[in-house]
C-alpha positions in Angstrom: 327.4 87.3 146.2 326.0 89.7 148.8 327.0 92.6 146.7 325.0 91.3 143.7 321.9 90.8 145.9 322.1 94.3 147.2 322.2 95.7 143.7 319.1 93.8 142.8 317.2 95.1 145.9 318.1 98.7 145.0 316.6 98.2 141.5 313.4 96.8 142.8 313.0 99.6 145.4 313.6 102.2 142.6 310.8 100.7 140.5 308.4 100.6 143.4 309.0 104.3 144.2 308.5 105.2 140.6 305.1 103.4 140.5 304.0 105.0 143.7 304.9 108.5 142.4 303.0 107.8 139.2 299.9 106.6 141.1 300.1 109.6 143.4 300.1 111.9 140.5 297.1 110.2 139.1 295.0 110.5 142.2 296.0 114.1 143.2 292.8 116.2 142.6 293.2 119.2 140.3 292.0 122.7 141.1 288.2 123.0 141.2 288.0 119.2 140.2 284.4 118.1 139.7 283.2 121.6 138.8 282.9 121.7 135.0 282.2 124.8 132.9 278.6 124.9 131.5 276.5 126.7 129.0 273.5 128.9 130.1 273.7 127.7 133.7 273.8 131.1 135.5 270.8 132.4 137.4 270.3 135.4 135.1 270.7 133.5 131.8 267.9 133.7 129.2 266.1 130.6 127.8 268.3 128.8 125.3 265.7 128.9 122.5 263.1 131.6 121.9 261.0 132.5 118.9 259.4 135.6 117.1 256.8 135.7 114.3 258.3 138.5 112.2 255.4 138.5 109.8 253.0 139.2 112.6 255.4 141.8 114.1 256.2 140.1 117.4 258.3 142.4 119.5 259.3 140.0 122.2 261.0 136.6 122.2 258.6 133.8 123.2 259.0 130.3 124.4 256.5 129.0 121.8 254.4 130.3 119.0 250.7 129.7 118.2 248.4 130.4 115.3 251.3 130.8 112.8 250.1 130.9 109.2 251.6 129.3 106.2 254.3 131.6 104.7 255.0 133.4 108.0 258.7 134.3 108.6 260.0 133.0 111.9 263.1 134.1 113.8 264.8 131.5 116.1 267.1 132.9 118.8 269.7 130.7 120.5 271.2 132.2 123.6 274.9 131.3 124.4 276.6 132.1 127.7 279.6 130.1 129.0 280.0 129.8 132.8 283.7 129.0 133.6 282.7 127.8 137.1 285.7 129.7 138.6 288.2 128.4 136.0 289.4 131.9 135.0 290.5 132.1 131.4 288.6 129.0 130.4 287.8 128.9 126.7 285.0 126.9 125.0 286.8 125.4 122.0 284.9 125.1 118.7 281.6 126.3 120.2 278.6 125.3 118.0 274.8 125.9 117.9 272.2 123.7 116.1 268.4 123.4 115.8 266.7 120.2 114.9 263.4 120.6 112.9 261.0 118.1 111.2 261.6 117.5 107.5 257.9 116.5 106.9 254.8 118.6 107.2 253.4 118.8 110.7 250.4 120.6 112.3 252.7 121.5 115.2 256.4 122.0 114.3 258.6 120.8 117.2 262.2 122.3 117.5 265.2 121.2 119.6 268.1 123.6 120.1 271.6 122.5 121.2 274.7 124.5 122.4 278.0 122.7 122.9 281.8 122.9 122.6 284.5 120.4 122.3 285.3 120.7 126.0 281.9 121.6 127.4 278.8 119.4 127.6 275.8 120.3 125.5 272.8 122.1 126.7 269.4 121.5 125.1 266.1 123.5 124.8 262.9 122.8 122.9 260.1 124.8 121.5 257.0 124.5 119.3 255.2 126.4 116.5 251.5 125.6 116.4 249.9 126.2 112.9 246.6 127.8 112.2 244.2 126.1 109.7 244.0 128.5 106.8 242.4 127.0 103.7 243.2 126.5 100.9 246.5 125.7 102.5 247.1 122.4 104.2 246.9 122.2 107.9 250.3 120.5 108.1 253.4 122.6 107.0 257.2 122.6 107.6 260.0 125.1 108.0 262.0 126.0 104.9 264.2 128.7 103.4 266.7 129.0 106.3 268.9 132.0 105.7 272.4 131.2 104.4 273.8 133.1 107.4 272.9 133.4 111.0 273.2 136.7 112.9 275.7 136.5 115.8 275.3 139.2 118.4 277.5 139.9 121.3 278.7 142.8 123.4 281.7 143.0 121.2 279.6 143.4 118.1 277.3 141.6 115.5 278.3 139.7 112.4 277.0 136.9 110.2 277.9 133.2 110.4 277.4 130.7 107.6 274.6 128.2 108.0 275.3 124.4 107.6 272.3 122.5 106.3 274.2 119.4 105.2 272.4 117.1 107.7 268.6 116.9 106.8 266.5 118.2 109.6 269.3 120.1 111.3 270.6 123.7 110.9 274.0 124.4 112.5 276.6 127.2 112.9 280.1 127.2 114.2 280.8 130.1 116.5 284.4 129.1 117.3 286.4 129.6 120.6 284.6 131.8 123.2 285.8 133.0 126.6 283.9 131.9 129.7 282.6 134.3 132.4 283.1 133.9 136.0 280.0 133.1 138.0 277.5 135.9 138.2 279.4 137.8 135.4 277.6 138.5 132.1 280.4 140.1 130.1 280.5 137.4 127.3 276.9 136.6 126.2 276.0 135.8 122.7 272.8 135.3 120.5 272.6 133.3 117.3 269.5 134.2 115.3 268.2 132.0 112.5 265.4 132.9 110.1 263.1 130.5 108.2 259.7 130.5 106.6 256.7 128.3 107.2 255.8 126.5 103.9 252.6 127.4 102.0 251.5 124.0 100.7 248.0 124.1 99.3 245.5 121.2 99.9 245.6 118.7 97.0 242.2 118.2 95.4 240.6 114.7 95.2 238.1 113.2 92.9 236.3 109.8 92.9 234.2 108.5 90.1 232.0 105.3 90.3 229.9 103.3 87.9 226.7 101.9 89.4 228.2 102.7 92.8 231.4 100.8 92.2 235.0 101.8 91.6 234.9 99.3 88.8 235.6 97.8 86.5 232.0 96.6 86.2 230.3 94.4 83.7 226.8 95.2 82.4 224.6 93.5 79.8 225.1 94.1 76.1 223.4 97.3 74.8 222.4 98.5 78.3 223.6 101.6 80.4 225.4 102.4 83.6 225.0 105.4 86.0 228.2 107.5 86.6 228.6 109.4 89.8 231.5 111.5 91.0 232.6 113.7 93.9 235.6 115.9 94.5 237.2 118.0 97.3 239.3 121.2 97.1 238.5 121.4 93.4 237.2 124.4 91.4 236.6 122.7 88.1 236.4 119.3 86.5 236.8 118.0 82.9 235.7 114.7 81.3 237.9 112.6 79.0 238.1 109.1 77.6 234.7 107.7 76.7 233.0 111.1 77.5 234.1 114.7 77.3 233.3 118.3 78.2 233.3 120.4 81.4 231.7 118.8 84.4 230.5 120.0 87.8 232.8 119.3 90.8 230.2 116.6 91.7 227.3 115.0 89.9 225.9 112.0 88.1 225.3 111.0 84.4 224.1 108.0 82.4 226.4 106.3 80.0 223.6 105.6 77.6 223.3 102.1 76.0 226.8 100.8 75.2 227.9 97.8 73.1 231.6 97.8 73.9 234.0 98.4 76.8 234.2 102.1 77.9 236.5 104.0 80.2 235.3 107.3 81.8 238.0 109.6 83.1 237.5 112.9 85.1 240.2 115.5 86.0 239.5 118.0 88.8 241.7 121.0 89.4 242.1 123.3 92.5 244.7 125.5 94.1 246.6 122.5 95.3 246.9 120.9 91.9 244.9 118.3 89.9 243.5 114.9 90.6 242.4 112.2 88.2 240.1 109.1 88.5 238.7 106.6 86.0 236.2 103.8 86.0 235.8 101.1 83.3 232.5 99.6 82.2 232.6 96.3 80.4 229.7 94.6 78.6 228.8 91.0 78.4 229.0 89.3 75.0 225.5 89.1 73.6 224.1 85.7 74.4 222.3 83.4 72.0 220.8 80.0 72.6 218.3 77.8 70.9 216.1 74.8 71.9 215.0 72.3 69.3 211.9 70.1 69.7 210.8 67.2 67.5 207.0 66.7 67.3 206.5 63.7 67.8 209.7 62.7 69.3 209.1 58.9 69.0 207.0 56.3 67.3 206.9 53.1 65.3 208.5 52.8 61.9 207.8 54.3 59.5 207.5 57.6 61.4 206.6 60.3 58.9 205.7 64.0 59.1 207.8 64.9 62.1 207.7 68.7 62.8 210.9 70.6 63.9 210.4 73.6 66.3 213.2 75.9 67.2 212.9 78.5 70.1 215.6 81.2 70.3 216.6 83.0 73.6 219.4 85.3 74.9 220.3 89.0 74.8 221.2 89.1 71.1 218.9 91.2 69.0 218.0 91.5 65.4 216.7 89.2 62.7 217.5 85.4 62.9 219.0 82.9 60.4 217.7 79.3 60.9 219.2 76.1 59.4 217.5 72.6 60.0 219.0 69.1 59.4 216.7 66.1 59.9 219.6 63.5 60.4 222.5 65.7 61.4 224.5 64.5 58.4 225.9 68.0 57.6 223.4 68.8 54.9 220.9 71.5 55.7 217.4 70.3 54.8 215.7 73.7 55.4 217.2 77.3 55.7 215.6 80.6 56.5 217.5 84.0 56.5 216.7 87.3 58.1 213.4 86.4 59.6 211.8 87.5 62.9 209.9 84.2 63.5 210.5 83.0 67.1 209.8 80.2 67.6 210.2 78.8 64.1 208.4 75.6 63.2 209.0 73.5 60.1 205.9 71.4 59.6 206.2 67.8 58.3 209.9 68.3 58.1 211.3 64.8 58.5 210.3 61.2 57.6 212.0 58.2 59.3 211.3 54.9 57.5 213.4 52.4 59.6 213.6 51.8 63.3 216.5 53.4 65.1 217.6 56.6 66.9 217.9 59.7 64.7 219.4 63.1 65.6 217.9 66.3 64.2 219.9 69.6 64.4 219.2 73.4 64.3 221.7 76.2 63.8 220.8 79.9 64.4 222.6 83.2 64.0 221.6 86.6 65.4 223.3 90.0 65.6 226.9 89.9 66.8 226.4 87.0 69.2 228.2 83.7 68.6 226.0 81.2 66.7 224.0 78.7 68.7 222.9 75.2 67.9 220.9 72.4 69.4 220.0 68.7 68.7 217.2 66.4 69.5 216.9 62.6 69.4 214.0 60.9 67.6 213.3 57.3 68.7 211.8 55.1 66.0 210.8 51.7 67.2 210.4 48.6 65.1 206.9 47.0 65.2 206.3 45.0 68.3 206.6 41.2 68.1 203.3 39.3 68.2 202.2 37.1 71.1 199.9 34.1 71.3 198.6 31.9 74.2 196.5 28.7 73.7 194.8 26.9 76.6 192.9 23.6 77.0 190.0 23.8 79.4 191.6 27.1 80.7 195.0 25.4 81.4 198.3 25.7 79.6 198.5 21.9 80.0 199.2 19.2 79.6 195.7 18.1 80.8 194.1 14.7 81.1 190.4 14.1 80.2 188.2 11.1 80.2 188.5 8.6 77.5 186.4 9.6 74.4 185.6 13.1 75.9 186.4 16.5 74.5 188.3 19.6 75.7 187.7 23.3 74.9 190.6 25.2 73.2 190.9 29.0 73.7 193.6 31.3 72.3 194.4 35.0 72.3 197.1 37.0 70.5 198.5 40.5 70.3 200.2 42.5 67.4 199.1 39.6 65.1 197.3 39.9 61.8 196.7 36.2 61.1 196.9 32.8 62.8 197.3 29.2 61.5 196.6 25.9 63.3 198.9 22.9 63.1 199.6 19.6 64.9 196.3 17.9 65.9 194.3 20.6 64.1 194.8 22.8 61.0 193.6 25.7 58.9 193.5 29.5 59.3 192.3 30.8 62.6 191.2 34.1 63.9 193.7 36.1 66.0 191.6 35.1 69.0 188.9 32.6 69.6 187.8 29.2 70.9 187.1 25.7 69.5 186.3 22.1 70.7 188.7 19.3 70.2 185.9 16.8 69.7 185.9 13.5 71.5 189.4 12.1 71.9 190.6 8.5 72.4 194.3 9.4 72.4 196.6 12.2 73.4 196.6 15.2 71.1 198.8 18.3 70.8 197.3 21.6 69.4 199.6 24.2 68.0 198.7 27.7 66.8 201.1 30.1 64.9 200.3 33.9 64.7 202.0 36.4 62.4 202.2 40.2 62.5 204.4 43.1 61.3 206.8 42.3 64.2 207.3 38.6 63.3 205.8 35.2 64.0 205.1 33.3 67.3 203.7 29.9 68.3 202.2 28.1 71.3 200.9 24.6 72.0 198.8 22.6 74.5 198.6 18.8 75.0 195.4 16.9 75.9 195.8 13.3 77.3 193.0 10.8 77.8 192.6 8.7 80.9 192.9 5.4 79.0 196.6 6.0 79.0 197.3 6.1 82.8 200.5 7.9 83.6 202.8 6.2 86.1 205.1 8.6 88.0 208.9 8.1 87.4 211.3 6.6 89.9 213.9 8.9 91.6 217.2 7.7 93.3 219.4 10.3 94.9 222.3 7.9 95.3 224.5 7.2 98.3 225.4 9.7 101.0 228.7 11.5 100.7 231.3 12.9 103.1 233.7 15.7 102.2 235.8 18.4 104.0 234.7 22.0 103.8 235.2 23.6 100.4 235.8 20.1 99.0 233.9 18.7 96.0 232.1 15.4 95.3 230.0 14.0 92.4 226.4 13.2 93.3 225.2 9.9 91.9 221.5 10.5 91.2 219.4 8.5 88.7 215.8 8.2 87.5 213.6 6.4 85.0 209.9 6.2 83.9 208.1 2.9 83.7 205.8 4.3 80.9 208.9 5.0 78.9 208.3 8.7 79.0 211.4 10.9 79.0 212.4 12.2 82.4 214.2 15.3 83.7 216.2 15.9 86.9 216.1 18.8 89.5 218.4 18.9 92.5 218.1 21.1 95.6 220.6 21.2 98.5 220.2 22.9 101.8 223.8 24.2 101.7 226.8 24.3 99.3 226.7 24.8 95.6 226.0 22.6 92.5 227.6 22.7 89.1 224.1 22.1 87.6 220.7 21.6 89.3 219.3 19.8 86.2 222.1 17.1 85.8 221.7 13.7 87.4 225.4 13.7 88.4 226.3 17.3 89.3 229.4 18.4 91.2 228.7 19.4 94.8 231.0 22.0 96.5 230.9 22.1 100.3 230.6 25.4 102.2 232.9 26.6 105.0 231.7 25.2 108.3 232.7 25.7 111.9 231.8 22.1 112.8 230.8 19.0 111.0 227.4 19.7 109.3 224.9 17.4 107.4 223.3 18.9 104.3 220.2 17.3 102.6 220.2 17.2 98.8 216.8 16.3 97.2 216.5 14.9 93.6 213.1 15.3 91.9 212.6 13.3 88.7 209.7 14.4 86.3 208.2 12.9 83.2 206.6 14.8 80.3 203.1 14.1 81.5 203.3 15.8 84.8 204.4 12.9 86.9 207.2 13.3 89.4 209.0 11.6 92.3 211.7 12.6 94.8 214.5 11.1 96.8 217.2 12.6 99.0 220.7 11.9 100.2 223.0 13.4 102.9 226.3 15.2 102.3 228.3 15.5 105.5 230.6 18.5 105.3 233.5 18.1 107.8 235.3 21.0 109.5 239.0 21.0 108.5 241.4 21.0 111.5 245.1 21.4 111.1 247.8 21.6 113.8 251.5 21.2 114.4 253.7 19.5 117.0 257.5 19.9 117.3 260.1 18.1 119.4 263.8 18.7 119.8 266.6 16.3 121.1 270.3 16.7 121.3 273.3 14.3 121.6 277.0 14.9 122.4 278.8 13.4 119.3 282.2 13.9 120.9 281.1 11.8 123.9 278.9 9.4 122.0 275.7 10.0 124.0 272.2 9.2 122.8 269.6 11.8 121.8 268.1 13.3 124.9 266.4 16.5 126.0 269.4 17.7 128.0 273.1 16.9 127.5 276.4 17.9 129.1 279.3 19.1 126.9 282.7 20.7 127.2 283.8 23.7 125.2 284.8 22.7 121.7 282.8 19.5 121.6 280.4 18.6 118.6 276.7 18.3 119.2 274.0 16.9 116.9 270.4 18.1 117.1 267.3 16.2 115.9 264.0 18.1 115.2 260.7 16.4 114.4 257.7 18.4 113.0 254.3 16.6 112.7 250.9 17.7 111.3 247.9 16.9 113.5 244.3 17.1 112.6 242.5 16.1 109.4 244.1 18.6 107.0 247.6 19.4 105.9 249.7 22.1 107.6 250.5 24.5 104.8 253.9 26.2 104.2 255.5 25.3 107.5 258.6 27.3 108.6 261.2 26.3 111.2 263.8 28.4 113.0 266.3 27.4 115.8 267.4 30.2 118.1 270.9 28.9 119.0 272.5 30.8 122.0 274.5 33.6 120.3 278.2 33.0 120.5 277.8 29.8 122.6 276.6 27.1 120.1 278.2 27.9 116.8 278.8 26.7 113.2 275.6 24.9 112.5 276.4 22.4 109.6 275.4 19.1 108.0 271.7 20.2 107.8 269.4 17.4 106.4 265.7 17.2 105.9 264.3 13.6 106.0 267.9 12.5 105.2 268.4 14.9 102.3 271.2 17.5 102.6 270.0 21.1 102.5 271.9 24.4 102.3 269.2 26.3 104.3 270.1 28.3 107.4 268.6 26.9 110.6 269.3 30.1 112.5 267.5 32.5 110.1 264.8 30.0 109.4 263.4 28.3 106.2 260.3 26.6 104.8 259.9 22.8 104.9 256.8 23.0 102.8 253.4 21.4 103.4 253.0 18.5 105.9 250.2 16.0 105.3 248.0 14.9 108.2 249.9 12.5 110.5 253.1 13.1 108.5 256.4 13.8 110.3 259.4 15.6 108.9 262.8 15.1 110.6 265.5 17.8 110.5 269.0 17.1 111.8 272.1 19.3 112.0 275.4 19.5 113.8 276.9 22.4 115.8 279.9 23.1 118.0 280.2 24.3 121.6 282.1 27.5 121.6 285.6 27.9 123.1 285.9 28.1 126.9 286.5 31.9 126.8 282.8 32.3 125.8 281.6 30.9 129.1 281.6 31.9 132.8 283.5 29.8 135.3 281.4 27.1 136.7 278.0 25.8 135.4 276.5 27.3 132.2 273.0 26.1 131.1 272.2 26.8 127.4 268.6 26.6 126.2 268.1 26.0 122.5 264.6 26.8 121.2 263.1 25.4 118.0 260.0 27.2 116.5 257.7 25.6 113.9 255.0 27.9 112.5 252.8 28.8 109.5 250.0 31.4 109.0 247.6 29.7 111.5 249.7 28.0 114.2 253.1 28.3 116.0 254.7 25.7 118.3 258.1 25.4 120.0 260.3 23.0 122.0 263.6 23.2 123.7 266.8 21.2 124.4 269.4 22.2 126.9 273.2 21.9 126.9 275.1 22.1 130.2 278.6 23.5 129.9 281.1 23.5 132.8 284.2 25.7 132.8 286.5 24.6 135.6 288.6 26.9 137.8 291.8 25.3 136.4 291.2 27.4 133.4 291.7 30.6 135.3 294.7 32.3 133.7 297.8 32.6 135.9 300.2 34.2 133.4 300.3 36.8 130.7 299.7 34.5 127.8 298.3 31.3 129.4 301.3 29.6 127.8 303.5 28.1 130.6 306.7 28.1 128.6 306.3 31.8 127.7 305.0 32.8 131.1 307.5 30.9 133.3 310.7 30.7 131.3 311.1 32.9 128.2 309.4 36.1 129.5 311.3 36.2 132.9 314.6 35.5 131.1 314.0 38.2 128.5 313.0 40.7 131.3 316.2 39.9 133.2 318.4 40.4 130.2 316.7 43.7 129.4 317.2 45.0 132.9 320.9 44.0 132.8 321.4 45.9 129.5 319.7 49.0 130.9 321.4 49.1 134.3 324.8 47.5 133.7 326.6 50.9 134.0 325.1 51.5 137.4 325.7 48.0 138.9 329.0 49.1 140.6 327.3 52.0 142.2 324.3 50.0 143.1 326.6 47.4 144.8 328.2 50.1 146.9 324.9 51.5 147.8 323.6 48.0 148.7 326.6 47.3 151.0 325.9 50.6 152.8 322.3 49.7 153.2 323.1 46.2 154.5 325.3 47.8 157.2 322.6 50.2 158.3 320.1 47.3 158.3 322.4 45.1 160.5 322.8 48.0 163.0 319.1 48.5 163.1 318.4 44.8 163.7 320.9 44.8 166.5 319.3 47.8 168.2 315.9 46.1 168.0 317.2 42.9 169.6 318.9 44.9 172.4 315.7 46.9 173.1 313.6 43.7 173.1 315.9 42.1 175.7 316.0 45.1 177.9 312.2 45.1 177.9 312.1 41.4 178.9 314.4 42.1 181.8 312.3 44.9 183.1 309.2 42.8 182.9 310.8 40.1 185.0 311.8 42.6 187.6 308.3 43.8 188.0 307.1 40.3 188.5 
């Protein structure tokens, strides 16, 4: 056993030593660690990037170039010198040189040179070429035409390297592996010289043409002109095309002349930088044409003859005019005129209208290329006015009363009448206006005059009574007073008669409410809405045909309608046989019976009454045997239902049974359950309550698993004993041995305690 443990310890020690050696190797610094070779980092090294303008004959390399012209050839020199930082024999693997340049035209061309190797960090240098503004060339240019090879110079010789332009905006060459110099040694220096040209992009010409100062398209009136203006830049010549032609100045203006259709004017201007084109479109409005028709006269009485039609033409259309006239707009032209210059055009005595009515006259005109125009006018022809006549006796429309055997003066006037005829108490032809005496009268007379004209016939009459026939006024009786509720109805019982036997008429007037007829003796009266009981006076006036009248009145009392509800609720314990009371005691599971009475108070019915009983949820359950006034109903008392209308002082009784829930639904001790009944409609809501007191005694507290004594105290213990015996029967022997041992230990422990207790008692006695 010890030998095996020693072997394991040796293996663990070997692994720890191996790990420590590996870690030691990792942290041992190498020679010159932290001093990395670098490019162009010696004191005597040149700038990494310098430039020459070969076109201008520069003899020295410069940091930047200024005033370079488009087309100049530029040399770009990248200096390369690897400092090995004391790592003799260090080689820069895959040494490369690149210059980044902009691919778009710039007024100042920015350059970025980069020198690096796989095992040496890159060094960067930047430079700029500022361009001179040399028209007609653009101020912004770019580098192009890089040579396919770059010149590589070193102390060992000079040779060409292929140029890589595969990445847009970058020119690159691969030098290869180069040997680094020790510090302050310049044996291995190199130059990579690129050549490129500045582009010679000329300024592109521009041109802008406008019509009436707008780029267009514009719209002008038919047969009118527009003014064309154009300007250009960097152009030497311009040419017109489209709706005009010929050589044009590089800027200028010109009229289109009157045009009758859409025209597009194009100008092309050319310069050293190319050509530019611009166009403008001129649209014209469609020539307009309208006409106004006038009827002279435009109205009159039938027959209306000799009506003139006058047409006035307007709009931008030009040329001669075609006119067509129709007096009745029936589609048949009554007058036509072609190719005339008359404007306005009047057709004299054109139309005759015999009968009364509304007539429509129409004109239709054509002119030039414009769309035809038309207009209509209405002519109103009235029928002849109806005649009127008015006859009076002694200046009154009558009837009048004069002394016995006296006379009255008749006067009459008429309008729109050509003849008049007398009838009744006089006769013969009469003038259309005049006066005449009745002569002495001893009895009542009625004088009628009838006048006729082109518009028809009309009559009027006047009655003259004599005083020998004294007129007694009629008798009026408004009938008994009435009493109704608001918006109720009642028949008024009016009457009247005349002692002279003259016919009588009735006229009612009431201070409030409405009548079915004001001229009937027995109209139906409808009461208004009132806020309190209100008396309204209704007056009956009875008149005879001779001017006599009498009045009487009666009172209609309109009563304010008042409606209300009351509700009461009682409960009894059916199981215990109690009476109906407001509060009852009950045990879980007992049956209760509820009685609800709903009554209408006031002087009007309670409309559409609903009831709803909010039984305590889960406490009072299973509402059944619902009856309304002794009639069984399937309605649900909990969700509520309508018991209909209840007349004043009427009571409806609703009864139903329910059950007190099982004892598990209640807390131990006293439980008070409040049942609320609600009765309501659109105007009123009332409620009442009944209470049920439920006591759950403490003897109901569960003392077993199932609250079943046989299961809890007999069957379950027996089953658990058998189960334990089956599970542990194999271990009973061992358990017995263990128990005997424990009993022995326990006996010894008890004996020791008794002994210790007695010793303590003896010591206590000794102290005493």
